[in-house]
Structures are given as structure tokens and as C-alpha cells.
N, C-alpha and C positions, 0 to 999 in steps of 0.2 A: 546559888548554892549547889544546884545540880551540875552546873558547868564546872565548878571547882572540883566536885567529887569525880566527875568524869575525867578531868585532867589528871587527877591523882591516880585513878585506875589505869589510865593510858600509860602513865609513867611506870606503874607497877608491872604492866604487861611488857613494857620494853625491858625492864630489869629482868623479868623472867626469861625473855628471849635471849638476852645476853648471857644469863646464867646457864641456860640450856645449851647455848653454843659453846660455852667453856667447859661445862661439866658433863653434859649428857644425862641420861636417866636410865636406871636399870629396869624400872617398871614398864616404861613405854619407849618405843623407838623415838629417836629425835625427830624423824619425819612426822610421826603421828602427833607428837607434841607441837611441832611447828604448825601443822594443819589446824590443830585445836586453837592455838594462839591466834592464827590468822582469822579463824572464825570469830573469836572473841573480839578481835580488832574491828572486824566488819560490824559486829553487833554494837560496839562502842560508837563507831561512825554513824550508824543508823540512829542510835539514841541521841547523839549530838545533833543530828539533823532534826529529830523530833522535838528536842528541847528548843532549838532555834525557831521552829514553827510555832511551838507553844508560846514562846516569848513574844513573837509577833502578834499572835492572836490575843494574848493577854494585854498587850499594849493597846490594841484596837478596842478591846472591851473596856479598859480603863478610860480611854478617851471618850467612849460612848457614855460611861457613867458620869464623867466630868461634865459633859454636855447636859445630861439629864439633871444633875444637881443644879446647874446654873438655871435651866429652864424651870425646874421645880421652885427654886428660890424666887424667881421672877413671878411665877403664877401665884405663889403664896403671898407675895407682897401685893399683887393686884387684887387678890381675893380680900385681903385685909382692908385695902382702900375702898373696895366696893361695899363691904360690910359697914364700914364707917359711914360712907355716903348714904347708904340705905337707912342706917340708924338716924342720921341727921335729917333726912328728908321725911321721916315719919311725922305725921301730924300728931302733936301731943294731945292726949285726951284731957280735956279741961271741963270742969263743971260750968253750968250756966251762970252760977254766981261769980265764978272767977272771970268769965268773959265780960260780965256786966261791970265788974270792978276795973278790968283793963280798959274798957271803953270809956269809963269815967276818967280814968287816969290820962288817957290820950286826949280827951276833950279838954 
């Protein structure tokens, strides 16, 4: 979105340059306006460069988050499995009466 806005602003600056070259200005000299427009163009170029750097950084950050999400899902699954195993390995608390009944059944 920023890149599109910058492109539009650059086109507007170019139109102003052309208009200035054709019409001139009563308030400021054409040379002063041309210098000001040149400064604005330099600012736009600087912003375009910053946006490109930001885009690269954001892509790197998004990649790191994607990796984090994958690892988190894997760790979550492993934790669930371990909790299940621990739950299954717990000795059940049984009364003496129930144990005697089970021994009789097995015999």
C-alpha cells in the first residue's frame, strides 16, 4: 500500500514539474520551485528505500514467526502425548477388597 501511495506521489511530483516548466509561478521563482521539487523527489527516493528495507525485515520476521508456529505445534503435540503416557502409567489406587476380587478372578 505504501509503495502504491509513493508511486502516486511521484507521478504527482512529475506533473507539478511539467506544469511548472510550462506555466511558471508568480509567487516563487521557477528555480526555487525546481529545487524544492528535487528535494521532494530525494525524500520520496529515501522513503522508497526505507519501505524496501522494511519489507525485507517484515518478510524475515514473518518467516521466523512461521517457524515458531511450527515448533510450537510440535511441542504442544509432544506435551499432549507425554501427559497421556503419564496418565496411563499411573498406578490406579485400588482398595484391598478390589485387589482380592481381582486375584480370585485371575485364579
